[in-house]
N, C-alpha and C positions, 0 to 999 in steps of 0.2 A: 514782699522780694518777688520776684520774678520767678517762675517756674523752671528750674534745672535739672537736667538729668544726670544721674549718677555715673560716672565714667565706668564704662564694660572693661573687663580685661579678658585676654584671650592667654596670651603665653610669651608675649613680646613686651621688652623694656619695663621691667617692673618697677625700678626707680620713679620713671615718669607716672605710673600709674599709683604709685604711693603718694607722691606731691599732689596729684588731683584728687586724690582721695581726701587727704588732710586738709586742703582747701575747701572742700565740701562740707567737711565736717565742722570747719569752722565758722563757715559762712551761716549754717543753719544751726549752731550754738547746739550741737549733738553731744549727749554725753559720752565719754570714751569707751566705758563699758559696752556701749553697743555698735562700736566701730568694727570690729572682727564680723559681727555677724550680718551688719550692712554691707560690708565690703564681699564678703564671700557670697551674697546674693546676686552679686553683678559677676560673678566669673562664669566663663564660658569655654567651650571647646574643650582643648586638652588642661586648661586651668581647672575647669569644672571636674574632670575625671580626676585628677590629683587631690583636688580638695575633698572628694569622697572618701578616699582611702585614708588621708591625713587626719579628717575629723574621727574615723573610726578608732585611729589608734591614739591620737593624741587630744581631741576635741580642738575648739578654737583658741582657747587660753586668751591672754591679754593682746592689745594691737602690737605692741613691741615685738614680743614673741613671734607673732601670727605674720606679721609684715616681713621680718627678719627671714623666717622660713622660706616666705615666697620670692624674696630676692635671691637668697642661696640658691634654691631651685630653679629657678627661671633666669637666673641672670649672673650665674657663678662663671660662665667662660665668656661673658659679652665682652668685659674688658680685654682679656686675651686675645679674642678673635677681632674686636674691632682694632686693638694696638697691631695686631700682625697685617692686616689688611691696609691700614694706614702706612706702614713700612713698605708695602709690596705696590701700592697705589701707583700707576704710571698714567701718563696722557697719551691715548691710544686714539682717541677720536677728537670730537671738538674741544675746545677751552672752556665752554659753557657746561659741557658734561662732565668734565675732570673737577671743576670748582665745586658743582652740585654733590659730586661723591665725595671729596674731600671735606667739605663742610658737615656732610653727614656723620662722617667718621670722627670727625673733631667733636662733634656734641657728645658722641658717646663716649670716647675715650674721656672727655672731661667730666662726663656724669660720675664716673667710676674714680677718676684720678684729677681732681682741681688744683693740684700743685704743679702741674705740667705747665709753663710759661708760653709767652709769644714765641720766644727764640725758638723753641723746640719745633711750634707748630709750623711756623715761618721756613724753617730749615726744611722739613718735609715737603712743603708746597714747594719749594724751587727744587727740591730733587726730583719730584714727579713730573716737572714740564719738561716738553719737547726741548732739546738743545737750543734751535733757532730762537725760542722764547726763554728759556729759563737762563741763559747765558747773558743776555742784555738785561732782565731783571735784576740777575744777581749782581751785576755792575753797579746797580743803584743802591744795592745794599738797604733794602727796606728792613723796618724794624718790627713792623705787624705783619699779620696774615692779610688784613684788609688792604694795606699798601702794597703788597706783592700782589694782590689780585688786580688792583688798578693799575699797575704797570705792566701785567701781563695782557690786560685786554686792550691797553694803548699800543703795546707791540704788535697784537694780533692785527689791530686795525691798519696797522703800517704795512703789515706782510700783505693783508688782503687788497690795498689798494695797490702795491706793488703789482701784485698777481694778475690784477683787472688790467693794469697799463699795459703790462707785458704781454698780455692777452690781446689786447688791441694792437699793438704793434704785430705781434706775430701773425694777426688775423688779416692784415693789409696784405693784398695780393702784389706779390713782386713782378715787376714789369718782365715779361717774356722776353727772352732774345728771339730776334728774328730767325727763322730756318735756314739753316747752312744750305746755300745753293751748293750742289754738287757739281763739279767740272768733270764732264764725261771725256774732255781730251786730254791726251798725256801731257803730263806734268813738264813743262819746258817748251812744249809746242806752240808757236805763235802763228804759224802759216795756217790759211784756211785750207789749204790742199793737206792735211795731216791725215785723212782718210786713203787719200789717192798713195801717198807717200808709203802707208803701211802696205797696202795693197802690192805696190810695185816693189818694194822690198821682199815681201814675201813670196812673189813670183819668181824674182832674181836669185833669191837664196836656195829656193827648190828646182831651178832649173826650167822654169815653165814660160810658157809663149804670154806675153802681156795681152795677147787680144782673145786667141781660143782656149787657155789655160791647158793646153797640151803639152808634153814635153818638147823644149827647143831644140832644133838642129838646124842646119843648112838648108834642107829643104823646105822648112817651114817658112823662110821668106817668099817662096814661091807658090806653095801650096796652101798657106794660111788663107782660108776663106773671110775670116772675120778682120783680117788687117784692112784697113782702111785704104782704098785706092783713090787716086787720083780722079776728078770730077764724078765721083761716087756720092750719092747722098749718105749721110750718117745715120745709122739706125741707132734709135735710143733703146736702152736696156732697162729691164725692170730689177731693180736692186733687192736680194733677196734678206739680205742684213746690212749693217753698218759700214762693214768693210768690203761688201762685194759691190764694187764701184766700177763704173766704165771707164777705162783708161784710153785718151785719144791722144792725137800726136800733141795737140796743145799743152795738154795736162802733162804731157812727158818732158815737152820743152821748159815747161814754168820749172818742174821738178830738178830739172839738170842745172836752171839758172839759179835756183836757190841753194843747190848743193855746191855751187860755185862759189856762189856770196857766203855761204858758212865757212868754206875753208879759208876766206880772207877775213871774215868777222866771227870769231868765235864766240859763243853763246854761253855767257856767266850768269847763273841764277840770282835774284837777289839775296837768296838766303846765304849763299856763299860768300857774297859781298860783305854782308851785314855780319854774318857770322851768328845767325840765328838759327832756332830750331826749325825744323824742317818735318812736319808730320809724315809725308811723302817719302822720306829719305831712310833707307836701311842703314843702321849703321853696325858696323863690324870692328873689331880691335885686332891687328897684326902685330907680330913682333919682328922689330926689323934692328938688326945690330943690337938686341937686349934692350931695346928701346919701343914702347907701345906707339902705335900709329893707329891712329882713326879713318876708318875707311867708309865713305858715305856712298852708298850704292842707289842709283837714281836720284841724283841729288837735283836734277833739272838742267846742269849746265851741258854743253855739247862736247865739251872735252874732258880731258883728266887733269886736274891741277893736282900740285903737291906744294906744301908749305916750303918756302927757302929756307926759314930758320931751322925747319925739322931736318931738311936734306944737309945742310951744314953741320947739325948736331951730329948725325950718325955718320957723316964723310962719305955722303953718295956721289960719285962723279956725275956730273952735269955738264950739259953742252950749251953755250950762250945762244940766244936768238935773239933776233930783230925785234923791235917793238911793234906789238900787235894792236890791231883793233879789235876790243872786245866788246859784243853787242849784250847789253844786260836783257835780262827778262821784261822789263817794262818798255821797252824798244829803245833806251838811251844808248849813246856809242861810248865805250869808254877806252881811252889810248893810252897805253901803258907806258910810261916814261923810264922803265927800267927793262933788263933782259928777263925773261921768263926761263927759269930752271928747268930744263926738261931731262928726264931721268934716261939714263942709255940702256 
């Protein structure tokens, strides 16, 4: 016979220690009268301290009484604690950790009560799984714990593959949109002289001279030293900012020509024609004859327009006008084939 060490016992799992002891006794064919003495020699730590007191009070006695006392002392609450832990067990981490903990509790409960069947343990196993795994496994109606564990592992693999695929798709950088080019020109202004136009309009509104920037009066025509004279060289001016530009006779003549054309060709923005949203236009709502009217401020059009349908709905008096040429923001010309209502 090969050499075999006798199983040691501290203070846990007395049932397992009992089975090992009886197997050892059977292998070496030891007389039963020696079983308590041999077993007591291999008790350590807390179990050895308890044995010292037990021997002083009761002696070792026979094997059946001795091992029953050991199981009652060190395993009285094992069944109750194991059953409580089994009922409260939940999958909080990985599936493998949950399976290991469940099987350990299953073995401990079965050692104390072997009448609990597969249906009981299978139900408890499904109850503790995460919902995304337990719902799928429960739909397969597994009849054993081994079958439920297999289905749970398959579902976990499917979920892991889906996560990896999702991470790959989410990790692909999206093509970035090209940066928006900000247009520094006022909306709706297509003329290259828009800076000169703003300068002229500002000076005219404040009653200043176009050339010397001083208050304009009748004497300014004769006394203004910066006004260009005939057969005199033009002096170039240094622009201090975008709007401080030099106004010349040619520039003023060009602006007057554009104003004349603008009066004949009204300018209508593409947003107004298509009815689309315009990010630069401010929206305000007004109440006209108990009807809500939408007003667009700075819509890009050169004139103010009103919907003919809205004017008729609120019974606003209008004056018929002849067809006009409307210049769109993209440079095209639109000729209206109907009269345009104009509010009185």
